[in-house]
TORRORO-916526 format. One record per residue (C-alpha): residue number from 1; residue in one letter; z, y, x. Coordinates in steps of 0.02 Angstrom, whole numbers, padded with zeros to 5 digits. Layout:
<sites>
SITE_num_residu_zz_yy_xx
SITE_NUM_A_Z_Y_X
...
</sites>
This chain:
<sites>
SITE_num_residu_zz_yy_xx
SITE_1_M_05943_04035_-05198
SITE_2_I_06012_04167_-05295
SITE_3_K_06211_04131_-05339
SITE_4_Q_06238_04187_-05509
SITE_5_R_06394_04264_-05619
SITE_6_F_06417_04185_-05779
SITE_7_M_06524_04246_-05910
SITE_8_I_06569_04188_-06074
SITE_9_G_06593_04276_-06227
SITE_10_N_06650_04269_-06404
SITE_11_G_06594_04415_-06468
SITE_12_D_06714_04546_-06404
SITE_13_Y_06616_04579_-06242
SITE_14_K_06776_04597_-06133
SITE_15_E_06680_04492_-06002
SITE_16_L_06523_04584_-06005
SITE_17_E_06623_04762_-06008
SITE_18_K_06706_04720_-05837
SITE_19_Y_06546_04668_-05774
SITE_20_F_06474_04854_-05805
SITE_21_V_06632_04944_-05746
SITE_22_E_06622_04860_-05588
SITE_23_H_06431_04884_-05552
SITE_24_R_06423_05063_-05619
SITE_25_P_06241_05069_-05632
SITE_26_G_06166_05249_-05661
SITE_27_S_06041_05193_-05768
SITE_28_I_06011_05013_-05859
SITE_29_F_05839_04965_-05909
SITE_30_W_05862_04874_-06064
SITE_31_V_05732_04749_-06119
SITE_32_C_05763_04658_-06294
SITE_33_G_05660_04639_-06442
SITE_34_N_05671_04755_-06601
SITE_35_S_05769_04635_-06695
SITE_36_V_05915_04643_-06567
SITE_37_S_05950_04810_-06584
SITE_38_K_06025_04787_-06758
SITE_39_L_06134_04670_-06704
SITE_40_E_06322_04702_-06634
SITE_41_I_06254_04656_-06459
SITE_42_G_06125_04795_-06510
SITE_43_R_06253_04933_-06558
SITE_44_Y_06356_04886_-06410
SITE_45_F_06217_04915_-06284
SITE_46_K_06195_05082_-06367
SITE_47_E_06371_05149_-06359
SITE_48_L_06387_05083_-06167
SITE_49_G_06297_05231_-06099
SITE_50_E_06408_05366_-06189
SITE_51_R_06574_05267_-06159
SITE_52_L_06547_05230_-05975
SITE_53_G_06436_05358_-05920
SITE_54_M_06271_05271_-05902
SITE_55_R_06102_05307_-05956
SITE_56_I_06009_05168_-06065
SITE_57_V_05823_05148_-06066
SITE_58_H_05774_05047_-06205
SITE_59_F_05610_04939_-06197
SITE_60_S_05550_04844_-06341
SITE_61_D_05369_04872_-06338
SITE_62_F_05311_04684_-06323
SITE_63_Q_05290_04540_-06437
SITE_64_P_05321_04348_-06440
SITE_65_N_05208_04260_-06308
SITE_66_P_05204_04443_-06201
SITE_67_L_05054_04515_-06148
SITE_68_Y_05015_04572_-05964
SITE_69_E_04979_04753_-06050
SITE_70_S_05175_04757_-06115
SITE_71_V_05238_04715_-05928
SITE_72_V_05129_04860_-05861
SITE_73_K_05193_04976_-05970
SITE_74_G_05370_04925_-05941
SITE_75_T_05353_04930_-05765
SITE_76_D_05282_05111_-05772
SITE_77_I_05434_05163_-05878
SITE_78_F_05558_05079_-05758
SITE_79_L_05493_05168_-05613
SITE_80_R_05475_05331_-05697
SITE_81_E_05650_05319_-05763
SITE_82_S_05729_05266_-05587
SITE_83_C_05835_05115_-05666
SITE_84_D_05944_05040_-05557
SITE_85_M_05984_04875_-05663
SITE_86_I_05898_04762_-05779
SITE_87_A_05977_04697_-05940
SITE_88_A_05873_04573_-06033
SITE_89_V_05949_04530_-06216
SITE_90_G_05848_04409_-06323
SITE_91_G_05747_04241_-06309
SITE_92_G_05603_04189_-06182
SITE_93_S_05497_04329_-06217
SITE_94_A_05622_04457_-06179
SITE_95_M_05680_04362_-06020
SITE_96_D_05494_04331_-05961
SITE_97_V_05453_04517_-05973
SITE_98_A_05616_04573_-05885
SITE_99_K_05564_04449_-05756
SITE_100_C_05403_04524_-05719
SITE_101_I_05455_04713_-05733
SITE_102_K_05578_04683_-05597
SITE_103_L_05434_04586_-05481
SITE_104_Y_05308_04720_-05527
SITE_105_A_05441_04852_-05467
SITE_106_C_05460_04770_-05313
SITE_107_R_05294_04790_-05268
SITE_108_E_05322_04985_-05244
SITE_109_A_05493_04980_-05165
SITE_110_P_05541_04808_-05123
SITE_111_E_05705_04863_-05024
SITE_112_K_05770_04957_-05188
SITE_113_Y_05735_04827_-05318
SITE_114_L_05743_04648_-05233
SITE_115_N_05926_04638_-05231
SITE_116_M_05942_04743_-05387
SITE_117_E_06064_04673_-05523
SITE_118_F_05974_04585_-05670
SITE_119_L_06077_04529_-05811
SITE_120_A_06017_04396_-05938
SITE_121_V_06100_04390_-06113
SITE_122_P_06013_04246_-06217
SITE_123_T_06007_04257_-06388
SITE_124_T_05935_04080_-06428
SITE_125_A_05978_03908_-06364
SITE_126_G_05826_03836_-06290
SITE_127_T_05722_03930_-06174
SITE_128_G_05852_03911_-06025
SITE_129_S_05746_04063_-05956
SITE_130_E_05904_04132_-05892
SITE_131_A_05914_03990_-05746
SITE_132_T_05746_03983_-05705
SITE_133_R_05609_04051_-05574
SITE_134_F_05476_04056_-05704
SITE_135_A_05394_04186_-05824
SITE_136_V_05257_04166_-05927
SITE_137_I_05129_04313_-05989
SITE_138_Y_04958_04318_-06057
SITE_139_K_04801_04410_-05994
SITE_140_D_04652_04424_-06095
SITE_141_G_04718_04275_-06190
SITE_142_E_04753_04159_-06056
SITE_143_K_04909_04107_-06000
SITE_144_Q_04974_04166_-05840
SITE_145_S_05125_04078_-05750
SITE_146_V_05231_04186_-05629
SITE_147_T_05344_04103_-05523
SITE_148_D_05473_04204_-05391
SITE_149_E_05646_04164_-05335
SITE_150_N_05677_04342_-05376
SITE_151_C_05648_04309_-05562
SITE_152_I_05817_04234_-05586
SITE_153_P_05941_04357_-05673
SITE_154_T_06084_04381_-05553
SITE_155_A_06214_04383_-05701
SITE_156_V_06205_04276_-05859
SITE_157_Y_06317_04327_-06020
SITE_158_M_06323_04185_-06144
SITE_159_D_06397_04205_-06320
SITE_160_A_06384_04092_-06468
SITE_161_M_06403_04225_-06595
SITE_162_L_06226_04284_-06546
SITE_163_L_06155_04125_-06628
SITE_164_E_06230_04138_-06802
SITE_165_T_06087_04267_-06865
SITE_166_L_05959_04161_-06807
SITE_167_P_05830_04086_-06940
SITE_168_V_05844_03897_-06957
SITE_169_Y_05676_03866_-06890
SITE_170_Q_05719_03961_-06728
SITE_171_K_05858_03860_-06727
SITE_172_K_05771_03699_-06731
SITE_173_S_05629_03743_-06615
SITE_174_A_05722_03824_-06467
SITE_175_M_05845_03672_-06477
SITE_176_M_05709_03548_-06464
SITE_177_D_05616_03685_-06325
SITE_178_A_05784_03637_-06220
SITE_179_L_05769_03465_-06255
SITE_180_C_05594_03446_-06191
SITE_181_H_05633_03537_-06033
SITE_182_A_05759_03406_-06008
SITE_183_I_05653_03261_-06032
SITE_184_E_05510_03343_-05940
SITE_185_A_05610_03369_-05795
SITE_186_Y_05689_03205_-05795
SITE_187_W_05521_03115_-05770
SITE_188_S_05419_03253_-05671
SITE_189_V_05356_03201_-05509
SITE_190_H_05468_03345_-05433
SITE_191_S_05630_03273_-05502
SITE_192_T_05767_03271_-05385
SITE_193_E_05954_03174_-05403
SITE_194_E_06018_03354_-05451
SITE_195_S_05870_03392_-05573
SITE_196_R_05911_03217_-05658
SITE_197_K_06091_03238_-05661
SITE_198_D_06075_03408_-05763
SITE_199_S_05935_03343_-05877
SITE_200_E_06062_03195_-05922
SITE_201_K_06186_03314_-05964
SITE_202_A_06086_03429_-06057
SITE_203_I_06001_03296_-06167
SITE_204_R_06176_03221_-06195
SITE_205_M_06254_03384_-06255
SITE_206_I_06093_03421_-06371
SITE_207_L_06104_03248_-06454
SITE_208_E_06284_03268_-06485
SITE_209_N_06296_03444_-06539
SITE_210_H_06126_03460_-06639
SITE_211_E_06178_03414_-06813
SITE_212_A_06336_03531_-06794
SITE_213_Y_06240_03674_-06713
SITE_214_I_06101_03676_-06847
SITE_215_S_06250_03695_-06994
SITE_216_G_06314_03842_-06895
SITE_217_E_06472_03777_-06806
SITE_218_Y_06519_03904_-06680
SITE_219_A_06591_03770_-06557
SITE_220_A_06422_03670_-06559
SITE_221_G_06338_03851_-06530
SITE_222_V_06425_03857_-06368
SITE_223_N_06381_03678_-06319
SITE_224_M_06200_03711_-06365
SITE_225_L_06205_03870_-06256
SITE_226_K_06260_03771_-06104
SITE_227_A_06151_03644_-06129
SITE_228_A_06002_03744_-06140
SITE_229_N_06052_03815_-05977
SITE_230_L_06067_03653_-05898
SITE_231_A_05893_03595_-05947
SITE_232_G_05841_03770_-05869
SITE_233_K_05920_03726_-05697
SITE_234_A_05839_03556_-05711
SITE_235_I_05658_03627_-05756
SITE_236_N_05706_03773_-05599
SITE_237_I_05685_03603_-05472
SITE_238_A_05580_03477_-05560
SITE_239_Q_05459_03602_-05669
SITE_240_T_05373_03546_-05843
SITE_241_T_05244_03410_-05862
SITE_242_A_05096_03384_-05980
SITE_243_G_05205_03419_-06134
SITE_244_H_05203_03600_-06101
SITE_245_A_05048_03611_-06015
SITE_246_M_04965_03536_-06199
SITE_247_C_05085_03655_-06323
SITE_248_Y_05035_03816_-06261
SITE_249_K_04860_03816_-06358
SITE_250_L_04951_03738_-06496
SITE_251_T_05076_03885_-06509
SITE_252_G_04933_04020_-06521
SITE_253_L_04805_03920_-06632
SITE_254_Y_04921_03868_-06751
SITE_255_S_05066_04011_-06760
SITE_256_L_05193_03884_-06695
SITE_257_A_05362_03931_-06608
SITE_258_H_05335_03877_-06437
SITE_259_G_05473_03738_-06437
SITE_260_H_05404_03663_-06592
SITE_261_A_05233_03641_-06527
SITE_262_A_05311_03570_-06345
SITE_263_A_05403_03428_-06450
SITE_264_L_05240_03371_-06549
SITE_265_C_05164_03338_-06380
SITE_266_V_05322_03250_-06296
SITE_267_A_05323_03154_-06452
SITE_268_K_05155_03091_-06423
SITE_269_L_05154_03090_-06241
SITE_270_W_05310_02985_-06232
SITE_271_P_05258_02814_-06303
SITE_272_Y_05085_02843_-06218
SITE_273_M_05166_02855_-06055
SITE_274_L_05257_02691_-06095
SITE_275_E_05099_02606_-06119
SITE_276_H_04995_02661_-05973
SITE_277_T_05132_02651_-05815
SITE_278_S_04986_02574_-05713
SITE_279_Q_04922_02752_-05706
SITE_280_C_05080_02814_-05625
SITE_281_A_05050_02958_-05514
SITE_282_D_05229_02984_-05452
SITE_283_S_05230_02949_-05257
SITE_284_R_05383_02847_-05291
SITE_285_G_05291_02714_-05379
SITE_286_I_05286_02619_-05537
SITE_287_K_05459_02528_-05518
SITE_288_Y_05539_02695_-05481
SITE_289_L_05452_02772_-05647
SITE_290_H_05512_02614_-05755
SITE_291_A_05691_02662_-05701
SITE_292_V_05656_02839_-05743
SITE_293_F_05614_02785_-05908
SITE_294_R_05761_02679_-05917
SITE_295_G_05876_02809_-05869
SITE_296_L_05795_02924_-06017
SITE_297_A_05847_02793_-06120
SITE_298_E_06021_02782_-06082
SITE_299_A_06030_02965_-06069
SITE_300_M_05955_02969_-06268
SITE_301_G_06091_02825_-06319
SITE_302_A_05959_02695_-06354
SITE_303_E_05954_02521_-06304
SITE_304_N_05778_02527_-06210
SITE_305_E_05630_02624_-06169
SITE_306_K_05539_02605_-06337
SITE_307_S_05675_02658_-06450
SITE_308_A_05714_02801_-06350
SITE_309_A_05541_02865_-06383
SITE_310_E_05571_02833_-06556
SITE_311_R_05734_02919_-06573
SITE_312_F_05637_03077_-06500
SITE_313_Q_05510_03046_-06641
SITE_314_K_05652_03025_-06774
SITE_315_L_05740_03189_-06733
SITE_316_L_05585_03278_-06739
SITE_317_D_05550_03202_-06914
SITE_318_D_05728_03239_-06968
SITE_319_L_05716_03428_-06921
SITE_320_G_05538_03435_-07040
SITE_321_L_05452_03503_-06889
SITE_322_E_05275_03441_-06921
SITE_323_A_05109_03434_-06851
SITE_324_P_04972_03572_-06921
SITE_325_V_04806_03512_-06984
SITE_326_P_04673_03540_-06859
SITE_327_E_04488_03576_-06898
SITE_328_E_04389_03423_-06824
SITE_329_E_04310_03572_-06693
SITE_330_E_04466_03626_-06631
SITE_331_F_04508_03459_-06538
SITE_332_E_04358_03506_-06417
SITE_333_L_04432_03688_-06385
SITE_334_L_04620_03603_-06359
SITE_335_K_04543_03475_-06225
SITE_336_K_04459_03624_-06135
SITE_337_T_04609_03734_-06120
SITE_338_V_04729_03601_-06022
SITE_339_H_04684_03641_-05838
SITE_340_P_04709_03505_-05718
SITE_341_D_04805_03604_-05609
SITE_342_R_04952_03607_-05759
SITE_343_L_04950_03408_-05756
SITE_344_K_05003_03396_-05578
SITE_345_N_05185_03371_-05607
SITE_346_H_05160_03240_-05735
SITE_347_P_05212_03055_-05673
SITE_348_I_05052_02976_-05766
SITE_349_C_04866_03018_-05724
SITE_350_L_04795_03101_-05867
SITE_351_E_04593_03126_-05886
SITE_352_E_04504_03251_-06013
SITE_353_S_04473_03085_-06123
SITE_354_D_04671_03047_-06141
SITE_355_I_04712_03222_-06174
SITE_356_D_04586_03219_-06326
SITE_357_K_04652_03053_-06376
SITE_358_L_04836_03127_-06368
SITE_359_Y_04786_03286_-06475
SITE_360_H_04701_03174_-06607
SITE_361_E_04874_03081_-06613
SITE_362_I_04979_03242_-06603
SITE_363_L_04882_03324_-06742
SITE_364_S_04862_03160_-06858
SITE_365_G_05052_03162_-06902
SITE_366_K_05040_02990_-06883
SITE_367_H_05168_02871_-06782
SITE_368_K_05085_02742_-06684
SITE_369_E_05182_02580_-06634
SITE_370_T_05221_02581_-06448
SITE_371_Q_05185_02411_-06358
SITE_372_I_05267_02389_-06187
</sites>
């Protein structure tokens, strides 16, 4: 397991400067979206090369939900420029691209790049990508999941000042992504005592700070970054479940932010699961599964399992993250895009007919009374 170096900043970049002075890379492959280059940290990286005598190779030729072709292009530039460090500054897309570039480059020279320094600077509080071995790219319109321990960054720099310019919608959706990560990791069939503890901490921290964070309080931003990181650690162990498996097509089909789509799915999955515990797929059994739902209720500050699911739905409603209005023929497409392999971590067995029913509930915008 890669041991990460954690640095906390407050807009002055002192810890980051120490890190670069210590490692003295000859050339840094700086992966970030176009918007980051306009921020203060963008100016910091642009001046870093001249100040410390390092070469900065800037790569931003990718989009949200990054394409395989972008990774190939980035890898070619990385190898051509003989870079000896990667720095990913941004949200999940920048992290995913940087992770894949590192892995692709390792195919050419594994001895050189496997142990290379990989710095992650998250500019959203949600994906937790800086803590995970996972990356997602799209090839021919289909999601491709990449998993490798060498995807985990060796160093992480967290600075809540980077969250101040985020649009409110992005704050909300990224926050809900982190909450979905924590919840799904908690009920995943691969959860462990360690992952559940990280999930519990993340859930409590998100719920305690969400209002102050959305309103722009700095301290709440620090806590939200920490919560997203904890949720990332949890899914690194337990992995996501049906909520994420079902959300990817919603993201592309309706142009929703990833966390928005994931939260819509989790909001309807949760009460459905409570009603169908007899379809338990976790080898630890139904009794254990009921204990999981009780544990989630406690973490959510709810009096019982049902009210925990209701509290999640209320949070989604209060944030104004609504469901899109589908065309009837889209339901056929949606249910066919959830591959059974992507449901193997889910604790309740779901057939295609269940998926279809759930999509109709997700996209109806209506709340269903839970019977348990």
